[in-house]
C-alpha positions in Angstrom: -15.4 -2.2 -11.0 -15.4 -5.8 -9.9 -19.1 -5.6 -8.9 -20.0 -4.2 -12.3 -18.0 -6.9 -14.0 -19.7 -9.7 -12.1 -23.2 -8.4 -12.7 -22.6 -7.9 -16.5 -25.2 -9.8 -18.6 -22.5 -11.9 -20.3 -20.8 -12.9 -17.1 -23.1 -15.9 -16.4 -23.9 -17.3 -13.0 -21.8 -16.0 -10.1 -20.2 -18.8 -8.1 -20.2 -19.1 -4.4 -17.8 -16.4 -3.2 -15.3 -16.0 -0.3 -14.2 -12.6 0.8 -11.3 -12.1 3.3 -11.3 -8.8 5.2 -7.9 -7.9 6.7 -9.2 -5.4 9.2 -12.0 -2.8 9.8 -10.5 0.5 8.8 -12.6 2.6 6.4 -10.4 2.2 3.4 -10.9 -1.6 3.5 -14.6 -1.8 4.1 -16.4 1.2 2.6 -16.8 -0.4 -0.8 -19.0 -3.2 0.6 -22.3 -1.3 0.5 -21.8 -0.5 -3.2 -20.9 -4.1 -4.2 -24.0 -4.8 -6.4 -23.7 -8.7 -6.3 -24.6 -8.5 -2.6 -28.1 -7.3 -3.5 -29.0 -10.3 -5.8 -30.7 -13.2 -4.0 -29.2 -15.9 -6.2 -25.6 -15.1 -4.9 -23.9 -16.5 -1.9 -21.0 -14.9 0.1 -18.8 -16.0 2.9 -16.9 -13.3 4.8 -13.8 -13.9 7.0 -12.1 -11.7 9.5 -11.1 -11.6 13.2 -12.9 -10.8 16.4 -12.0 -7.3 17.5 -11.4 -6.7 21.2 -13.3 -3.4 20.8 -16.4 -5.1 19.4 -16.5 -8.7 20.6 -18.5 -11.5 18.9 -19.6 -11.1 15.3 -17.2 -8.1 14.8 -17.3 -8.2 11.0 -21.1 -8.4 10.9 -21.3 -5.5 13.4 -19.0 -3.4 11.3 -21.0 -4.0 8.1 -24.3 -3.2 9.8 -22.9 -0.1 11.5 -21.6 1.5 8.3 -25.0 1.0 6.6 -27.1 2.2 9.5 -29.2 5.3 9.1 -28.3 8.1 8.5 -25.0 7.0 7.0 -26.4 5.0 4.1 -29.8 5.0 2.3 -30.5 1.3 3.0 -29.5 -1.1 5.7 -28.1 -4.6 5.4 -31.6 -6.1 5.1 -31.6 -4.8 1.5 -28.8 -7.2 0.7 -30.6 -10.3 -0.6 -27.6 -12.5 -1.2 -26.9 -15.3 1.3 -24.3 -14.1 3.7 -22.2 -16.0 6.2 -19.6 -14.5 8.6 -16.7 -16.5 10.0 -14.3 -15.4 12.7 -10.5 -16.2 12.3 -7.4 -15.6 14.3 -3.7 -15.4 13.4 -2.4 -18.9 13.0 -5.7 -20.4 11.7 -5.5 -22.6 8.6 -8.3 -24.2 6.7 -9.4 -25.4 3.2 -11.9 -24.1 0.7 -12.2 -26.8 -1.9 -8.6 -27.5 -3.1 -7.3 -24.2 -1.7 -5.5 -23.9 1.7 -6.0 -20.6 3.5 -3.6 -19.5 6.3 -4.1 -16.3 8.4 -1.3 -14.5 10.3 -1.4 -11.4 12.4 0.2 -8.2 11.0 1.5 -5.1 12.8 -1.2 -2.5 12.4 -3.3 -0.4 14.8 -6.4 -2.2 16.1 -5.2 -5.5 14.5 -4.9 -6.8 11.0 -4.6 -10.2 9.3 -2.5 -11.3 6.3 -3.6 -14.2 4.2 -1.7 -17.0 2.3 -3.8 -18.7 -0.4 -2.3 -22.0 -1.7 -4.0 -23.3 -4.8 -3.1 -26.1 -7.2 -1.9 -23.4 -9.6 0.3 -21.5 -7.2 0.4 -19.4 -4.0 -0.7 -15.8 -3.4 0.1 -13.9 -0.2 -1.8 -10.7 0.6 -0.1 -8.8 3.4 -1.4 -5.3 4.0 -1.5 -3.2 6.2 1.8 -4.0 8.1 4.6 -2.1 9.7 8.0 -3.9 10.2 9.7 -3.7 13.6 7.9 -6.2 15.8 10.2 -9.2 15.9 7.5 -11.9 16.4 5.2 -10.5 13.8 8.1 -10.0 11.4 9.1 -13.6 11.7 5.4 -14.7 11.3 5.1 -12.7 8.0 8.4 -14.1 6.8 6.9 -17.6 7.2 3.7 -16.6 5.5 5.5 -15.2 2.5 8.0 -18.1 2.0 7.9 -19.6 -1.6 4.9 -17.5 -2.8 4.4 -17.0 -6.5 2.6 -13.7 -5.9 3.3 -11.5 -2.9 1.0 -8.5 -2.6 2.7 -6.2 0.0 2.0 -2.9 1.7 4.3 -0.2 0.1 2.6 3.0 1.2 5.6 4.9 2.3 9.2 5.5 1.1 12.0 4.1 3.3 12.8 7.6 4.4 9.2 8.3 5.5 9.0 5.0 7.3 12.1 5.8 9.3 10.9 9.3 10.3 7.6 11.0 9.9 5.5 7.9 9.3 6.9 5.6 11.9 4.1 4.0 13.9 1.4 4.5 11.3 1.2 0.8 10.5 2.5 0.7 7.0 5.6 -0.5 5.1 7.8 0.4 2.1 8.9 -1.0 -1.2 12.3 -1.7 0.3 10.8 -4.0 3.0 8.7 -5.7 0.4 11.8 -6.4 -1.8 13.7 -7.7 1.2 10.9 -10.1 2.2 10.4 -11.2 -1.4 14.2 -11.9 -1.9 14.6 -13.8 1.5 11.3 -15.7 0.9 12.1 -16.9 -2.6 9.0 -15.0 -4.0 8.5 -15.0 -7.8 6.6 -11.8 -8.2 6.2 -8.8 -5.9 3.1 -6.5 -6.2 3.4 -3.1 -4.4 0.1 -2.2 -3.0 -1.7 0.3 -0.7 -0.2 3.4 -2.3 -0.3 6.6 -0.3 -3.3 8.7 -1.2 -0.9 11.7 -1.6 1.3 9.9 -4.0 0.9 10.9 -7.7 1.3 8.3 -10.5 4.8 9.7 -11.1 5.7 9.1 -7.5 4.4 5.5 -7.6 6.4 5.1 -10.8 9.5 6.3 -9.0 9.0 3.8 -6.2 8.5 1.1 -8.8 11.8 1.9 -10.5 13.6 1.7 -7.2 12.1 -1.7 -6.5 12.9 -3.0 -9.9 16.5 -2.0 -9.5 16.7 -4.5 -6.6 14.2 -7.3 -7.6 13.5 -8.7 -11.0 9.7 -9.1 -11.1 7.8 -6.2 -9.5 4.5 -4.5 -10.3 2.7 -1.5 -8.8 -0.9 -2.4 -8.3 -3.4 -0.3 -10.1 -7.1 -0.4 -11.1 -7.7 -3.0 -13.8 -4.7 -5.1 -12.8 -5.5 -8.8 -13.0 -3.6 -11.6 -11.2 -4.2 -14.9 -12.9 -3.8 -18.2 -11.1 -4.7 -20.3 -14.1 -5.2 -24.0 -13.6 -3.0 -26.8 -12.5 0.3 -26.8 -14.3 0.1 -23.2 -15.5 2.3 -20.4 -14.1 0.9 -17.6 -11.9 1.0 -14.3 -13.8 0.3 -10.6 -13.1 -1.2 -8.7 -16.0 -1.0 -4.9 -16.1 -3.6 -2.9 -18.1 -2.1 -1.1 -21.1 -3.8 2.1 -19.9 -1.5 2.2 -16.9 1.3 3.5 -19.1 -0.1 4.3 -22.6 -2.6 7.0 -21.4 0.2 9.1 -19.8 3.0 11.0 -21.4 6.1 12.6 -20.0 5.7 16.4 -20.1 7.4 19.5 -18.8 5.9 23.0 -18.5 7.5 26.2 -17.6 5.6 27.9 -14.8 5.6 31.1 -12.7 4.5 30.5 -9.2 3.3 33.3 -6.8 2.4 32.7 -3.2 3.2 33.4 0.4 6.0 31.8 2.4 5.7 30.2 5.9 7.0 33.5 7.2 4.2 35.4 5.6 6.3 37.1 2.8 5.1 37.1 -0.8 7.3 35.3 -3.3 7.4 34.7 -7.1 9.7 32.2 -8.8 10.1 30.4 -12.1 10.1 26.6 -12.1 9.3 23.5 -14.2 6.2 21.5 -13.7 6.9 17.8 -14.4 3.8 16.2 -12.9 0.4 17.8 -13.7 -3.2 16.7 -14.0 -6.6 18.3 -14.3 -6.8 18.3 -10.5 -3.4 19.4 -9.4 0.4 19.5 -9.8 3.6 18.7 -8.1 6.0 21.7 -8.0 9.7 22.0 -7.2 10.1 25.3 -5.4 13.0 27.1 -3.7 10.6 29.1 -1.6 8.7 27.2 1.2 5.0 28.2 0.9 2.6 28.1 3.8 0.6 24.9 4.0 -3.1 25.4 2.9 -2.1 28.8 1.4 -3.2 29.9 -2.1 -0.8 29.7 -5.1 -1.1 31.4 -8.5 0.4 29.1 -11.1 0.9 30.4 -14.6 2.0 27.8 -17.1 3.2 27.9 -20.7 1.7 25.0 -22.5 1.7 24.0 -26.2 -1.4 24.8 -28.1 -2.7 24.9 -31.7 -1.2 28.4 -32.1 2.1 27.7 -30.3 2.8 28.3 -26.7 -0.2 29.5 -24.7 -0.3 30.9 -21.2 -2.6 29.2 -18.7 -3.4 30.7 -15.3 -4.5 28.5 -12.5 -5.3 29.0 -8.8 -4.8 26.3 -6.2 -3.9 25.7 -2.6 -1.0 23.8 -1.0 -1.9 20.4 0.3 1.5 18.9 1.0 5.1 19.9 1.4 8.1 17.5 1.4 11.8 17.6 0.9 12.6 17.8 -2.8 14.9 15.6 -4.8 17.0 18.7 -5.6 19.0 20.3 -2.9 17.5 23.6 -1.6 14.1 22.8 -3.1 10.8 21.6 -1.7 8.3 19.3 -3.4 5.0 21.1 -3.2 1.6 19.4 -3.9 -1.1 21.8 -5.2 -4.8 21.1 -5.8 -6.3 23.4 -8.4 -9.6 25.2 -7.6 -10.0 26.9 -11.0 
């Protein structure tokens, strides 16, 4: 999306660009080969990240080259005609790019990760993902990084309950930790980021509601969101695209669900589907289906001639404790 925007005919000349890479896990680097401005020779990019103990010198360059090596990608890095410079950083480093001061601090994440504080004449943005609270030294370092920020972009992948139990040690945080840091650090606006891939939009909305009950200015990051620093004297603002809310509507469908329990017994029950898309649904069930088992979901949905029955087949991809006692929250991906 950003690459297409920057290569649009009406965008004009692309300025010299600086890209900060927090760490080397796939979800943070795999977009690089598809970033079209890197293939234009008139562009210039500066990349910043840390030296990995697993890779040694020029770690970032090695990572980029490796993920584009044959047979993983059709072309290697030599096809990128833009000027490229790689700079190694470490936690505690601070330097300037023009009028902007950049500070890097270590975060608590497997194989290492950096958080960045960017101080500009218009305001300060802190980007801190991926991070798990619990290391006293790193917790204090992050607290210092966040202090007084206008925009704090924070890891909020898990719920507080997940972070305390099944997801402890996975290297991520929660909305509750973000709110606590924002409040203690005097942050103006908190942006919840790094949503769990298994979280539906409704689940992210629920997390956002909880966060807004405890902190005034909170946003959930989404595609198309723009953070504007403005110019000197202007306030830093976070802009949400209207499509984030206007393209979705609250809906409830009656459904009959048939499947097999963990114990291998067939079941059938009536329920309400409150979160449904073309790809899948989140169901509240009294029966506990077997993970990866097939479910038959028959829904009654409004049509031009009144209620119509729609039969779908899918398989169970996740099971969690439901909000209602005695129920499980079951994620289903439809196959037809």
